[in-house]
Every structure is written in C-alpha cells, then in structure tokens.
LOPASE-486919 format. One line per field, with one value per residue (C-alpha): residue number from 1; residue in one letter; chain; x, y, z. Coordinates in pm, 1 decimal. Each point is the difference from the previous one (the first is absolute). Layout:
N
num: [NUM_...]
residu: [a_...]
chaine: [A_...]
u: [X_...]
v: [Y_...]
w: [Z_...]
***
This chain:
283
num: [1_2_3_4_5_6_7_8_9_10_11_12_13_14_15_16_17_18_19_20_21_22_23_24_25_26_27_28_29_30_31_32_33_34_35_36_37_38_39_40_41_42_43_44_45_46_47_48_49_50_51_52_53_54_55_56_57_58_59_60_61_62_63_64_65_66_67_68_69_70_71_72_73_74_75_76_77_78_79_80_81_82_83_84_85_86_87_88_89_90_91_92_93_94_95_96_97_98_99_100_101_102_103_104_105_106_107_108_109_110_111_112_113_114_115_116_117_118_119_120_121_122_123_124_125_126_127_128_129_130_131_132_133_134_135_136_137_138_139_140_141_142_143_144_145_146_147_148_149_150_151_152_153_154_155_156_157_158_159_160_161_162_163_164_165_166_167_168_169_170_171_172_173_174_175_176_177_178_179_180_181_182_183_184_185_186_187_188_189_190_191_192_193_194_195_196_197_198_199_200_201_202_203_204_205_206_207_208_209_210_211_212_213_214_215_216_217_218_219_220_221_222_223_224_225_226_227_228_229_230_231_232_233_234_235_236_237_238_239_240_241_242_243_244_245_246_247_248_249_250_251_252_253_254_255_256_257_258_259_260_261_262_263_264_265_266_267_268_269_270_271_272_273_274_275_276_277_278_279_280_281_282_283]
residu: [m_l_s_n_l_r_f_n_p_t_l_k_d_n_k_k_p_s_n_p_l_v_t_s_m_k_s_l_f_c_l_v_l_c_f_v_w_v_g_a_y_a_l_p_t_n_p_i_i_k_i_t_p_n_p_t_n_p_a_s_i_t_q_t_l_p_v_g_s_f_y_t_q_r_v_c_s_g_q_q_v_k_l_e_a_i_s_s_g_t_g_t_l_t_y_q_w_i_h_l_q_t_g_t_v_m_g_t_t_a_i_l_s_i_t_l_a_d_g_q_y_n_v_k_i_t_d_d_t_g_t_t_t_s_s_t_v_i_q_i_c_a_e_t_e_p_p_l_n_a_t_l_t_s_n_g_t_t_s_i_c_t_s_g_n_a_p_d_l_v_l_t_a_n_a_s_n_v_t_t_t_p_a_c_s_t_p_d_f_k_y_k_w_y_k_n_n_v_l_i_s_g_a_n_t_a_t_f_t_l_g_q_q_v_s_n_a_g_t_y_k_v_e_v_y_n_a_c_g_f_d_d_a_t_i_t_i_g_i_a_d_s_a_p_m_d_v_n_v_y_t_d_d_a_s_n_i_v_c_v_g_s_s_l_v_l_r_v_t_a_i_g_v_v_d_s_y_q_w_f_k_q_g]
chaine: [A_A_A_A_A_A_A_A_A_A_A_A_A_A_A_A_A_A_A_A_A_A_A_A_A_A_A_A_A_A_A_A_A_A_A_A_A_A_A_A_A_A_A_A_A_A_A_A_A_A_A_A_A_A_A_A_A_A_A_A_A_A_A_A_A_A_A_A_A_A_A_A_A_A_A_A_A_A_A_A_A_A_A_A_A_A_A_A_A_A_A_A_A_A_A_A_A_A_A_A_A_A_A_A_A_A_A_A_A_A_A_A_A_A_A_A_A_A_A_A_A_A_A_A_A_A_A_A_A_A_A_A_A_A_A_A_A_A_A_A_A_A_A_A_A_A_A_A_A_A_A_A_A_A_A_A_A_A_A_A_A_A_A_A_A_A_A_A_A_A_A_A_A_A_A_A_A_A_A_A_A_A_A_A_A_A_A_A_A_A_A_A_A_A_A_A_A_A_A_A_A_A_A_A_A_A_A_A_A_A_A_A_A_A_A_A_A_A_A_A_A_A_A_A_A_A_A_A_A_A_A_A_A_A_A_A_A_A_A_A_A_A_A_A_A_A_A_A_A_A_A_A_A_A_A_A_A_A_A_A_A_A_A_A_A_A_A_A_A_A_A_A_A_A_A_A_A_A_A_A_A_A_A]
u: [5847.1_-118.7_323.2_-95.8_-321.6_54.2_-219.7_-76.8_-71.9_-174.4_-289.5_-260.5_-28.6_256.2_-263.3_85.6_-38.6_-317.5_12.6_-35.1_-197.7_-251.9_-37.1_-66.2_-262.0_-177.2_-6.3_-137.5_-267.8_-106.0_-7.8_-227.1_-234.5_-16.2_-71.8_-280.0_-148.2_4.8_-137.0_-292.0_-105.4_63.3_-218.5_-301.0_90.5_-31.5_-355.9_-128.5_-288.9_-295.9_-233.6_-343.0_-171.2_-380.4_-15.2_-380.5_45.2_52.3_214.7_252.8_349.9_213.4_362.2_280.1_259.8_374.4_151.4_159.6_-191.1_-174.3_-338.7_-254.5_-365.9_-266.3_-347.7_-328.3_-65.8_-229.3_79.9_162.0_342.9_84.2_346.9_158.3_333.2_165.9_276.0_135.6_144.7_7.5_-324.5_-299.1_35.3_-168.2_-38.4_-16.5_-75.9_146.5_-70.7_359.4_-67.4_-207.8_103.2_-367.2_-69.9_-255.6_-53.8_136.4_-71.7_203.1_-274.6_-155.0_-278.5_-24.6_-58.1_332.8_74.5_293.6_330.6_264.6_-58.5_190.7_-40.8_180.4_-1.2_84.3_62.9_145.3_348.7_-66.0_-130.9_73.2_-106.3_-86.4_244.4_-283.9_-181.4_-338.0_-90.8_-378.9_-134.3_-374.5_-148.5_-324.5_-169.5_24.3_168.3_-185.5_-46.2_142.9_79.1_135.6_189.3_206.8_316.3_-168.3_-242.6_-281.6_22.5_199.4_166.3_1.3_251.2_334.5_231.6_-195.9_144.8_-161.8_-291.1_66.7_-301.9_61.6_-215.7_-12.8_-179.3_21.2_-78.5_26.3_198.8_61.6_278.3_322.4_218.5_-163.0_-76.5_36.9_-287.9_87.6_-252.2_-55.9_-139.6_-216.7_-47.3_-287.4_-66.7_-367.7_-68.2_248.4_285.5_341.7_237.9_321.2_-108.1_44.7_187.0_-113.9_66.6_-103.1_156.8_-183.6_169.8_-145.5_-200.1_-368.0_-58.2_88.4_-302.6_-268.2_-114.0_257.0_-74.6_235.4_-81.2_220.0_11.5_122.1_-85.9_-338.8_-131.8_30.8_-109.4_-3.1_19.2_-45.5_123.1_-96.0_268.9_-127.8_157.4_129.6_62.1_271.3_147.0_-187.3_82.6_-14.8_36.0_-77.3_43.4_-173.1_-142.7_-324.8_203.3_162.7_269.2_124.2_83.3_-95.0_39.4_190.4_-240.7_-254.9_-63.8_-2.7_-183.8_190.5_-194.7_98.6_-156.6_111.9_-120.2_-29.1_-62.9_142.0_33.1_175.9_182.5_334.5_93.2_361.3_164.3_280.9_286.5]
v: [1449.1_-355.4_-70.7_250.8_-191.3_-229.0_-299.8_-82.8_-374.3_35.9_204.2_-152.2_189.8_239.6_176.7_210.7_-170.0_84.5_261.6_-167.9_298.2_-26.2_-374.2_54.7_265.2_-237.5_-274.1_239.5_121.2_-359.0_-72.6_300.4_-103.7_-356.2_124.4_226.7_-280.5_-248.8_256.5_76.4_-365.2_-77.5_-241.9_135.3_187.6_-174.8_101.9_208.7_-189.3_154.1_-202.5_85.2_-247.3_-16.4_269.2_34.1_152.9_378.8_-4.5_-244.7_140.9_-65.9_-87.8_63.2_-272.2_67.1_-184.7_-323.8_-14.1_-294.9_128.9_-180.1_88.4_-136.7_-28.5_-150.3_-326.8_62.1_371.9_132.6_158.2_259.1_-29.6_244.8_-30.0_313.6_-62.3_128.0_-179.0_-33.3_-58.0_-161.9_-118.5_-321.5_-117.3_-324.7_1.0_-324.0_-207.6_-96.6_-323.6_-151.9_201.8_76.8_313.1_201.0_284.6_164.3_373.1_284.5_63.3_-305.9_-28.6_-357.5_-222.9_-160.0_-299.6_-30.0_10.4_212.9_192.5_212.5_116.9_-66.2_275.2_-65.4_246.3_-29.6_-74.6_-250.4_-55.7_156.7_-175.9_230.9_-15.6_107.0_-291.2_27.6_-241.5_-34.2_-118.0_-71.6_30.9_-181.6_193.3_318.3_14.5_-193.7_36.8_348.9_92.8_311.6_-23.6_227.4_-68.2_-75.5_288.8_188.3_323.9_319.5_60.3_368.1_-42.3_-172.0_-105.7_-275.1_-130.5_79.1_-211.4_-214.5_-120.2_-307.7_-128.4_-370.6_-202.2_-331.9_-118.8_-317.9_15.3_-260.0_201.5_-202.5_298.0_230.3_-219.5_287.4_250.0_355.7_217.7_374.1_207.5_308.0_146.6_219.6_194.5_66.9_-98.1_257.1_-137.6_49.7_129.1_-198.9_-285.9_-304.7_-267.3_-281.4_205.6_345.9_171.6_234.1_228.7_42.7_314.3_46.9_112.4_-352.8_-155.2_-115.6_-287.8_-137.6_-215.6_-182.6_-137.2_-286.9_-34.7_-236.6_-21.1_-159.6_246.3_77.6_-82.1_246.3_15.5_272.6_81.5_278.8_182.9_164.7_220.9_-107.6_277.4_-200.1_-345.8_-251.6_34.7_-219.4_-323.1_-297.4_-368.2_-259.7_-353.3_-154.9_-197.7_228.3_-257.1_28.7_-371.7_-243.0_-377.7_-158.2_-61.5_251.8_353.7_339.2_306.3_329.1_324.5_364.8_332.1_350.8_357.3_183.0_-93.3_-341.1_-87.7_-332.9_-236.0_-175.1_-272.6_-84.3_-269.2_118.7_-223.2]
w: [-7197.1_60.5_175.0_270.9_88.8_293.1_90.3_364.7_16.4_337.1_-143.0_-221.4_-325.3_143.7_220.4_301.9_342.5_194.6_273.7_346.4_133.3_-283.0_57.5_371.9_-73.9_-239.1_264.1_263.2_-241.7_-64.4_373.7_64.1_-281.6_132.8_353.0_-119.8_-210.5_288.3_246.8_-225.3_17.4_368.6_197.2_190.9_316.8_335.3_87.0_286.9_162.0_180.8_221.4_142.6_236.5_-23.4_-273.4_25.9_346.6_-34.3_313.7_-150.7_-44.4_-309.2_72.3_-252.2_54.2_-28.2_-296.0_119.4_327.6_166.9_116.3_217.5_-54.7_233.1_-147.6_111.7_-178.3_-298.3_-35.0_-315.2_-32.0_-265.3_-154.7_-244.1_-185.3_-141.0_-255.5_-332.1_-300.2_-378.2_-185.9_165.2_359.7_113.2_359.5_195.3_373.8_135.2_312.2_71.5_189.2_-282.8_-306.4_-68.6_-205.3_198.7_-248.4_-314.4_40.5_149.3_257.4_159.8_258.8_121.5_301.8_91.4_218.1_237.9_-181.5_-168.3_-322.5_-249.9_-361.4_-330.3_-264.5_-365.6_-285.1_-351.8_136.3_277.6_351.4_339.7_320.0_288.1_289.3_233.1_167.2_173.6_279.6_35.7_337.6_-6.9_348.9_71.0_282.7_209.4_341.4_268.2_376.6_34.9_360.6_168.6_328.7_221.3_195.2_332.3_56.2_-169.2_197.4_-17.6_336.1_99.8_279.4_34.8_-280.4_-167.9_-330.4_-333.6_-110.8_-305.8_-195.8_-214.6_-285.7_-77.1_-266.2_-175.0_-347.8_-203.8_-322.3_-269.4_-162.7_7.5_-89.6_257.2_298.2_249.4_21.8_-100.7_182.0_-33.4_285.7_55.7_348.3_119.3_318.8_68.3_-366.0_-138.5_-212.3_163.4_-267.4_-38.4_228.8_-226.1_195.9_229.6_315.3_118.5_303.2_238.8_248.0_347.9_-84.3_78.8_-359.9_-118.0_166.9_-242.7_-215.9_-244.1_-300.7_-232.9_-345.4_-116.7_-379.9_-267.6_-371.2_72.9_259.4_371.0_352.1_291.0_378.8_261.5_349.8_240.5_195.7_319.7_263.7_341.3_254.6_171.5_25.5_218.6_371.0_312.3_-194.4_222.5_-87.6_219.6_-3.1_118.2_252.4_253.8_67.5_-360.0_19.7_-273.6_-13.8_-288.2_-284.8_126.9_-128.0_165.5_-131.1_4.2_-2.9_-32.7_90.4_-87.6_19.3_-331.4_-362.2_-89.4_-369.4_23.8_231.4_-29.9_248.5_83.9_209.1_221.3_98.2]
***
C-alpha cells in the first residue's frame, strides 16, 4: 500500500496548491478593510467659510464662500469681521486663523469675531489624524473714510423736452475717497437712487437714464456708499416745452474784428428755456 503513495516534491508537506480564486478574494477583502480603516481616519474636510462684515449691524449680510475661492471683503477700519469655519473630522477639531503675509495666528476658535488689518487670511483645521489648510483665501481691505464730494450731473441738460427727438438724459454720480489699502487701491462704491425721496428699485449703478417723458421730471438723489458710510447729491429735472429758438450770437463790437493779443466777448440770446450752453469753433 505504501508503494501507491506518491510524493510531490513541489509541495511542502505534500499539501494541495492554493486556489487562485480564493487568494484573489482574500486580497480584495484585505483591500476593502484597509480602505474602510483609512477612510474612517481621514484628515478634516476642506472647510466652508462664512463671513459677516460689521456683525453688530443688523443689516449686515453673511456670505457663504465657495470652497477654494479668493474673496475680497471691504470693511471700515476698526470694525469687526465675523468668520466661521465649518468642517468635519476625527475626534476634536482645533482651529488656527492665519494672516498669510506674516504667519500670525489671529484666533483659535471655529467662530471668530475680530478686527482685521489689510491682508489675506485663511484657516488651518487639525483633528486626531492631521491638519487641513483651507483652500479658501479672504482678502481684507480696510477703508478709512466714506465717499467724499459726491456730485450728480446730467449729459448736458436738466430738462425734459416735450417736443422733438431729444436724446435720453443720463444722470451720473461721482465721488472721491482716500484709501490706504494697498490691495484695494480703487474705490468700490455702491449706489442708491431716489426720485422725490422714494427709493428707485433696481437702480444701483453710477448712472441712471431718463427718457424724455414728462413723468420723469422731479428731484433725483443718489447716495454713494462704501464700507464706512455714504455721501449724497441731488439734481432737479424740469420740463421744457420746446427747444430754444431764434438763437443769436453777437459781439460787443459790431465789426467782429479783434487785434492780435486782444480779447472779444461773444454773447448769445435765445427764446425758450435754456439749461446749458456749449460753444464750438467752426473751421
């Protein structure tokens, strides 16, 4: 009987070879377990950041920033900004709000209300497995004063013309301000327009256009805003029944001759309502 027992030298202890399918299933099972184990201890998620300028003002609006965005927030120098980081991770989360230019830690809580100087900021979040740095960057621009010297002008006239084909009136708001913000050297004004002290819905740019209708006559006011406040200006739009007629240009000297180096006064008369004058040289 022993002579019928054969020995395979390629198998240790004469065991059967392993099944390739079984070996593959074992490897896959291990891979799944490893993936689940690693996933359970992943780094903190890239946070969603919310920002509220001047949070003590009930009218302030909270902005939720897209992850990975570069967001510019203008504030008035000395006012607080509220920052909030929303993330998830393993164990206890800790926070560091960083001024990127200096590396200074500005705060260590998920929600931070603080006065910030000009510069760029983001947040680092750490849990039991490591640290995630926010890909969202906030640029703070601290303005120092409200708009100054607001003016309101029209494109050549301040009257609605009830006859003819006069072009639309375009009202333009202008203002100036001084800023010490290197990153935001250009003013970023907001506008509100009023007619006879009633807010005009949807009018929020530097210009406002009026058609030549009698109903558009009235007093218009514009408020020019920045983070520190506003300045305003007004203009009154009247009604002209018709364009000026019988325009006559003349001089005090009937000869209309002037010596080199001397001056000559030109005068004009017209019938009707005249809002403004524009002089041209022909030839």
